[in-house]
C-alpha positions as CSV (number, residue, x, y, z in Angstrom):
1,M,17.0,23.9,-98.9
2,P,20.2,21.4,-100.0
3,P,22.3,20.6,-97.6
4,Y,25.0,22.3,-98.5
5,E,23.4,25.7,-98.3
6,A,22.5,25.0,-94.5
7,L,26.0,24.0,-94.1
8,K,27.1,27.5,-95.4
9,I,24.2,29.1,-93.4
10,A,25.2,27.6,-90.0
11,R,28.8,28.3,-90.3
12,E,28.4,31.9,-91.1
13,K,26.4,31.9,-87.5
14,S,28.9,29.7,-86.0
15,L,26.3,27.3,-85.5
16,D,25.5,23.4,-86.2
17,V,22.9,21.9,-88.6
18,V,20.8,19.0,-86.8
19,E,18.8,16.2,-88.3
20,V,15.3,16.7,-86.1
21,S,13.3,13.8,-88.0
22,P,15.7,11.1,-90.4
23,T,12.8,8.9,-91.3
24,A,10.9,12.0,-92.8
25,Q,10.8,12.2,-96.7
26,P,12.8,14.4,-97.0
27,P,14.9,14.6,-93.6
28,V,14.4,17.3,-91.6
29,C,17.0,19.3,-90.2
30,R,17.2,22.5,-88.2
31,I,20.1,24.8,-87.2
32,M,21.1,25.5,-84.0
33,D,23.9,25.4,-81.3
34,Y,23.8,21.8,-80.4
35,G,25.9,22.4,-77.5
36,K,23.2,24.8,-75.8
37,Y,20.7,22.4,-76.8
38,L,22.2,19.3,-75.0
39,Y,22.8,21.8,-71.9
40,Q,18.6,22.7,-71.7
41,Q,17.7,19.6,-72.3
42,E,20.5,18.3,-69.3
43,K,18.7,21.4,-66.8
44,R,15.1,20.2,-67.5
45,E,15.7,16.3,-66.7
46,R,18.1,17.8,-63.4
47,E,14.9,19.7,-62.2
48,A,12.7,17.0,-63.5
49,K,14.5,14.5,-61.2
50,K,14.1,16.9,-58.0
51,H,10.3,16.7,-58.3
52,Q,10.3,13.2,-57.8
53,H,8.9,11.7,-54.7
54,Q,11.0,8.7,-54.1
55,I,8.8,5.9,-52.5
56,T,11.1,4.2,-49.7
57,V,9.8,1.2,-48.0
58,K,10.1,0.8,-43.8
59,E,9.8,-1.7,-42.0
60,V,8.0,-2.6,-39.0
61,K,8.4,-5.8,-37.3
62,F,6.4,-7.7,-34.7
63,R,6.3,-10.6,-32.3
64,I,3.7,-13.5,-32.2
65,N,3.5,-12.4,-28.4
66,V,2.8,-8.8,-29.1
67,D,1.1,-6.6,-26.3
68,D,-2.3,-4.4,-27.8
69,H,-0.6,-1.3,-26.9
70,D,2.0,-2.4,-28.5
71,Y,0.2,-3.5,-31.5
72,E,-1.6,-0.3,-31.4
73,T,1.9,2.1,-31.7
74,K,3.6,0.1,-34.7
75,K,-0.4,0.5,-36.2
76,N,0.2,4.1,-36.0
77,H,3.6,3.9,-37.1
78,V,2.6,2.1,-40.4
79,L,-0.4,4.3,-40.8
80,R,2.3,7.4,-40.5
81,F,4.6,6.1,-43.1
82,L,1.2,5.3,-45.5
83,G,0.3,8.5,-44.8
84,E,4.0,9.7,-46.1
85,G,3.4,7.7,-49.0
86,D,6.0,5.4,-48.1
87,K,5.7,1.7,-48.5
88,V,5.4,-0.4,-45.7
89,K,7.0,-4.1,-44.8
90,A,5.3,-6.0,-41.8
91,T,7.7,-8.7,-40.6
92,I,6.9,-11.4,-37.9
93,F,10.5,-12.8,-37.0
94,F,10.0,-17.1,-35.9
95,R,12.6,-18.0,-33.2
96,G,12.9,-21.8,-32.0
97,R,9.6,-23.4,-31.1
98,E,7.5,-20.1,-32.1
99,M,7.8,-22.0,-35.6
100,T,4.7,-24.3,-34.5
101,R,2.8,-21.1,-33.7
102,Q,2.7,-19.4,-37.4
103,G,-0.9,-19.4,-37.5
104,L,-0.2,-16.5,-34.3
105,G,1.5,-14.7,-37.3
106,R,-0.9,-14.7,-39.6
107,E,-3.7,-13.5,-37.3
108,I,-1.6,-10.8,-36.5
109,L,-0.9,-9.6,-40.0
110,E,-4.4,-10.0,-41.0
111,R,-5.8,-8.1,-37.8
112,L,-3.2,-5.4,-39.3
113,I,-4.7,-5.5,-42.8
114,T,-8.3,-5.2,-41.6
115,D,-7.1,-2.3,-39.0
116,I,-5.5,-0.3,-41.5
117,G,-8.6,-1.1,-43.9
118,D,-8.9,1.9,-47.2
119,K,-5.6,3.7,-45.8
120,G,-3.4,1.0,-47.3
121,I,-3.5,-1.2,-50.4
122,V,-2.0,-4.8,-49.3
123,E,0.7,-5.6,-52.3
124,F,1.6,-9.1,-51.0
125,R,-0.2,-11.1,-49.3
126,P,1.6,-12.6,-45.9
127,R,3.9,-15.0,-46.9
128,Q,6.3,-17.2,-45.5
129,E,10.3,-17.3,-46.1
130,G,12.3,-19.5,-43.9
131,N,11.6,-18.5,-40.6
132,T,9.9,-15.1,-41.3
133,L,6.6,-14.1,-42.4
134,H,5.7,-10.4,-44.0
135,L,3.7,-8.7,-46.5
136,I,3.8,-5.7,-48.0
137,L,1.4,-2.5,-47.9
138,A,1.3,0.6,-50.5
139,P,-0.1,3.8,-49.8
140,P,-3.6,4.3,-51.4
141,K,-3.6,5.4,-55.1
142,A,-5.6,9.1,-55.0
143,Q,-8.5,9.1,-57.4
144,P,-7.8,11.9,-60.0
145,G,-10.3,14.6,-60.0
146,A,-10.9,13.6,-56.4
147,K,-10.5,16.7,-53.9
148,P,-9.6,16.5,-50.4
149,P,-12.2,17.7,-48.4
150,G,-11.3,20.5,-46.7
151,P,-12.5,23.5,-44.4
152,K,-16.4,24.5,-45.2
153,P,-16.7,28.2,-46.3
154,P,-18.8,30.3,-43.4
155,Q,-22.4,30.3,-43.7
156,P,-24.3,33.7,-43.8
157,P,-26.1,34.1,-40.6
158,R,-30.3,33.0,-41.0
159,P,-32.6,35.7,-40.4
160,A,-34.7,35.2,-37.3
161,P,-38.1,34.1,-37.8
162,P,-40.9,36.1,-37.9
163,Q,-42.5,36.9,-34.1
164,T,-46.3,35.7,-33.9
165,Q,-48.5,37.4,-31.2
């Protein structure tokens, strides 16, 4: 259809002629309400944004002289954050003479990595920046097609074996 006919039809129906595919030979156009189309597209984008999960980075701070119970508590916080789908930054801050004991800090972070196991992925190995040592853990990626183990369906009762006399 020639362009002037399309414009004539669009004006009669108070619609717009919109070029859909300019690279096609000949270019493809469509008669539609362009304002309504833009509104629908914006509405779809807003709806898609609602369903996105925002990944945040939670921080857990350790000291080189952390006690076992405090370590376990903070490790459980890390596991909870990873279970919620957030990334975790584990930090050890060295003060004064603690800088000479950086090996203890690395041991704590390595212990955390081994305790977390497959419940988290190490994104950045422990690294030193100034007087802080930190590592970043991310939640594990779920394998596509793998279902989480759910409750087993109830089994029907087995018949009793026959009594022999």
